N, C-alpha and C positions, 0 to 999 in steps of 0.2 A: 503492500499498499504505500502510494507515495505521500507526505505529508507536509511537503513546503512546493511552493511555484515560486519562490522568490526569487525577482525579476526576470522572471520567465518572460516575455513576450506575448499573451494572447491576444487573439483578435474573436471579441462577441460578435458571431453574424445574425444578428434579429436582436431587437431588443424586446420583447414578449416577457412572458411567465415566465419560458424556461431562459431565456436568455438575462433575466434579471437575475434570477437562480443561482446561474453558474458565474453571473457579474459576480453577485456575493462572495460566494463559496469561492470563489479564485482571488478575490482580493484581501479577505483575509486571512489566505496561507501566501501575501506576497506576490501574486503576480504582476506586472507591469500591464494594465488592462486597453486597449483600444475598442471602442464599441463602433459598430458599422451598421448603420441603418438608412432606409430610404426616406422616414422620417422622422422629427425627434421625439422625445417623448415631452412632457406638458414641463412648461417652464421651471416650476418647484423641481419638480424628480432630475432633471436636467443640472440645475443648479449642485442639488445636492452632492449626486456623483461626482460630478467635475471638482466640486469642492471635497471631495474624496481622493484627486489626485487622478480621475478615470479621462480619458480623452472620446471624444466624439468625434464620427465621423459622419457627418447626414449628406443625403443624396445615391448618387449613382456611385456602386461599388467601384474600385480600384481594376484594374486587369490582373492584380496580384496582390494577395496579403502579406506583409512582411511581418512574420508571425511565426514563432515556435509553433504554436500550435490553433488551430482553429475549433470554436464552438461553433454550430450550426444549428441554427432554428431549426424544428422539423420541416418548415414550409416551404426552406428553401432547398433544392435539389441539390444533391454531393457533386454532379458532373458542372456544374455551373462550372466555367470557366476559370475565372479568378479562383475558384480554389483547385480546381486542378494543376495550374500554373501553379499554385503556393505548396501543395503536395511535392509536385513535381521539383520543387526547389527545396525541398526536406521538412515541409512542413506537417503536423500528424491532425489531420484529422478526427475532430472529436464531438462531442454533444453532451448536454445537461444529463440526457439517461446516462449513457456512457459512464460519463464522472459517476452519476450515483452506484453506478454498480463495480467502477472500479473500487471504492472507497466503501460498497456498503458491506459488513458484516455477518446482516443477518441471512434468513433463508429465503430466497422470492420465489415466489409463484406466478408467470407473467400471462398474460391473456390478450390476446387478439382476436379478429375477425370482423367480417363487413357488419355483422347486425349483432346485438346483443354483449359486445362484452364490456361495458359497465353494469348493466345489470347485475351478468354471471360473475365479473369479480367484487360488486358489492356482496352478492349473494354469500362468495367464499373469505370472504372479508369475516363477515355476519358469522358465519360459521367456527371460523377457526377463533373467534375473540369470548367462544363459548368453552376453549380450552382454558380460560384462562392467563392465556399466553399474553405477550403485546401484541398488536397486531395494525401494521401502517398499510394505508389502501391511498395510491395517488397513481400519477402519470396522465395520461391522455385526456382523463376525464377532468382534468383543470388544478389540480393539485400534483406542482410539485416535489420532489421526493428527497433532493438533494437538500436542501435548506433543513432538514430532518436527519439526516445520516450521521452526523456526530455524536446524535443522541442512541443512534441504534445500538445492540450487541448481539453475541451470535443466539442467544436466546429468543430476540425476536420473527416474527415473520412479516412482510412485505407481500400485497398484492398489487401488484401493479398492470397498469392496463396499456397497452402500447398499439398504435397507428402505425400502416405500414411507412407513414413519414419519418417515424423515430426508428422504426426496424432497419431500414433503410442500409445501416451503415454499423448497427451493433452486433460485437462481435464475442463479448462475454454471455457465460452460460448460464443458465437459469433452473432452479430447483428441480419443476417443471413447468412447462410450459399447457397452454391451454388456446384451442382453437373452436372458438364458435362454430364459425362457417368463410365460407369464401367465395364471392355471389362477385359482379362487376362493378368497381367503383372505383372511383377518384381517377378515373381515365383523363380528365383533365389535366391531371398532375401527372401521371404515369404516363410513361413512353405508351403503352398496351398493358391489356389482360397479364402477361406472360411477366411481365416487370412487376405487377401489383402481388403475383401469388407467389414471388419471388422473394420478396421484401417481407410477405407474412410467414414464408416458410423459414424465415433465418430465425423466429424465436425459437424452433427447437434444434436447428442447424450444427447450433455451439456445441455442443455438447449436454441440454437440460436430459435429465434422470428419466424422463417420463414424461408424453405425450399423450393429453386428452384430446381428441379430435371425435368430429362428428360424422357417423355412419355413412351420411348422406354426402358428404362433400369431398366430391372428384377431385374438383383441382390440384389437390397436394398430394394425393395418393404416390405420385412416381418420388416426389421429394421423399416422401416418408419410407418409401422402399429403401431409395439409396442410401438414406441416414441408417439405415439400421435401427433406431432406438425403440424400445419399447414405448406399448400403445394400449392406452384403453378407449374404447369407442364409447359414445351414448346417443342414447336414441329414445323415443317415445313410442308407446304402440299401446294400442288398447287399454289407454288410462293407466299404463305403467310407465316407468322408469328403466330403462335398461341400459348397462354398464357393463361391456364385454372385455376382457382381459386375461389377466391372468387368476381373476376369479369372474364368474359372470353372476350377476345378479339383474334380478328383478324386482322393483319395489313398486310398491303401492303410493300414490302423492300424499306426500303428510299430509294430514288436515289442516295444519295449520298454516296450509299454505294458499295464500290468495291472490295470489297474479293473473292478472286474462291471462288466455290467449295459448293457445298451444307454443309459439315462440316462447313464452314464461317456462313452460315447462319446458322446452329444450335447454331455456337457459339455467335452471335448477338442475338438470339433471349432468350437467357438464359442470357446476359447480360440487356436487355429488360427489362424481367421480374424481374431482382435483384433490378433495380432500378426505377420498375414501378410507377408512386406517386410522384417522386424523381427530374426527368426532365420532361421539356416542348417541343411539338415537335418542334418546331424553335432551342432549345439546342440539341435536336438528329442531325438534320440535322446538325448543324454547327460543331460538335463535329464527327461525321463519315465524313463529307467532310476533315478535319483535319487528318483521321486517316491511316495510310498505311500500317498498319500490325505491325509484330514485329522480330524481324531479325531471319534467319536461317527455317522459315516458310514460304514455295510457296515464295520466295525471288528474285527477278529478277534481278541479276547480271548484265547480258551485252546480247546485240544481237550482233553476231560476223558472218558475211557474211550470214546472214538471221537465223543464228541458234540459239534459243533461250536459257540461260542457268538460272538454277533454283537451288535455293540452298534451300531445306528442308530439313536442317540434323538434325534437331528434330525428326523427324520421323524414331523415335526408336522400332517401334512396327507395326507387320503387318495391323493392322486397319488402322495405321495413313500412313501405304506406302496405302492402298487402296484409301483412304481418296483424298490426293494427287493427285494419278493418276487419279481419278474421276474430280479432279475441271482441270485438264489440257487438250489442245486442240491440234491436229496433232499430228505426229508421237514422239513416246516417244524413248528415248536412255537413258536409268535408271541405276544407278551406285547405285548400293548398296550391301549389305554385313554391315561386323563387328562382333561383339561377340554379342551372343545370348541370352537371358533372362532366359532363362529354360520353354519357351512356343513352342507350336507347331510351326515351320517356314511352313505347307503345304499351311495356309489362304495367308504367303506374296508371297511363291510360284505362288497359284493361281493369286493371283492378278496383279502379274509381268507380267505372260503369258497370261490373258485378254487383257491388255493394251498396254505393250510395243513392240517395234517395237526391239529390242533388250537389252540385259543386259548385264551390266558388271561386275561382284561379286569381292572381297576383302574381304581379312580376313580370322579369323575364323568359320564364316558360307559360305563361298564362296564355297567348296568342296560339303556340304550337300543342299545348295541352287542350285547349279546348278545340283545334283541327280534331285530333287525333278521338274526342269523345261524342264527337257532333252527331246524332239521330241514335243515340243511346242514352245520355241522361241529360235533364237541363243542366247546365254548363254557363255560369256569367262571369264574364272579363272584368278585372278592374286594373286602374295601374297600382295601388297602394295598400297595402296589406289591410291597414283600417278600414277601408271603403268595403272590403271582399267578407271585414269578419261583421261590420253592421248589416247587412244585405244576408248574410248567413242568419245572424241571428232576431234578424225581424220575417226572415222565412219559415224559421224551426217551428212546430207547433209541440205542446205537447206531449211528451212521449220520448220527441226524436231525442238524437245526441249530434249536438255539435262540435264536431273535430278538427282539432288542429292536426291533420298531419299531412305535409306539403311537400314530400316525396322529391323533393330538391332542398339544397344549401341555400341559408338566408343571409347570404354576402351581396347580394345586390342590394336589399335597404336596411339588414340588419349588423351588427359588426360579428356574431354568430349566432349559434341557433337557441342559446341561453337567455339573450335578451328578446329574440323572438317570441320566445317563450313566454318572456314577462310581458311584456307588450299583451299577449292573449290574454294573460289573467288579468292585468290591467284593465283591459277592454270587458272582460265579463266582469269584473267588480262594481267598473260604471253601471254595463247593462243590466245588474242587479240592484243596486241603488236607486238608477231612475225605476225601476219595474216595482219597487216598494214605495217610491214615493208617491207614486202614480196611485197605489192602491191607496195608500192613507190619504187619499183627497177627499 
């Protein structure tokens, strides 16, 4: 474990959450830091970091970074010409995730997948906490783990959610690797689906002790075979959770589990496979009784005049929206749209047409989606998200569910899916307040 970076020149590429976490960590260990970003942080933050002796280069990246270590933001491709030139000149490419793994003494269970990785990793953490050991949960869910690494011990457990962006350059092994599924995603960033699959497979190709995999996930099978890794497969059939590995198990769904949808049963099966042998049946029941899901994932916001409002802003792909739609009961009034990911939107249109009573579309993909669903279900197009919400709420009838399940990213009108979900919550609360105001007259 490297304990000091004193006077080593480090380039921080991107000053988001992971970049700031890496900056703070390396600064404490004596590194000489230069931050590169296309946009500056707010004036107060900039002044505070500059006051600690850190340099900022705002604007276009140079042709090469003159640094010994380069810390890449997950959103920056590792084959950026300036990075390639820097590595060729002797620099080392790393990231906040890789710094954490380099310095972490705890046992790490890593989770990735196109869908379900946040809920699955949250379930694993909840189950492991029942053992009485200290458990940390973070990574791609928005909580960098590097700021906490210096307080971790060998007795602790870490559940780490990882995206394909983060896995692109990871070379450190995990105790266990979990892959919930792999379907086409983020093809506006990856060169093609093959690169996306290869990035996901890095989670087990560096020496993980065992892999938990979805029995229906075919894209990764050749990589699993090449690696020779021990595997536990999970599936859901006939209302049972099926785990197949060294020991085959068929389990009834625990009575305490109450998240809706087939996809959440699969998430539960993956989590139970990851902790098999580490938790007891009573501990499983206790963990699930206290587990109420993760924000922005089929999150019930309110019921107003018999209309149920659900926030599933995390649904940024057709497969996620299809899973959300299948989990809900009753007539659905769906808000969808946003910015595409370079993937085919026909599956999203098919899912909406098969399950929604009406759809309210917004953002950059609204026009394309409206064409795809034309003649199948009523579809209304709006420029702004707020306008789509108000129209959907006005159309809904008692007994309906107004579901935000966009099937696309939020980046055309929001900073991220969390902000989109927060705005949805606010709009629901305003709608609820207005309804009660009218009732009180």
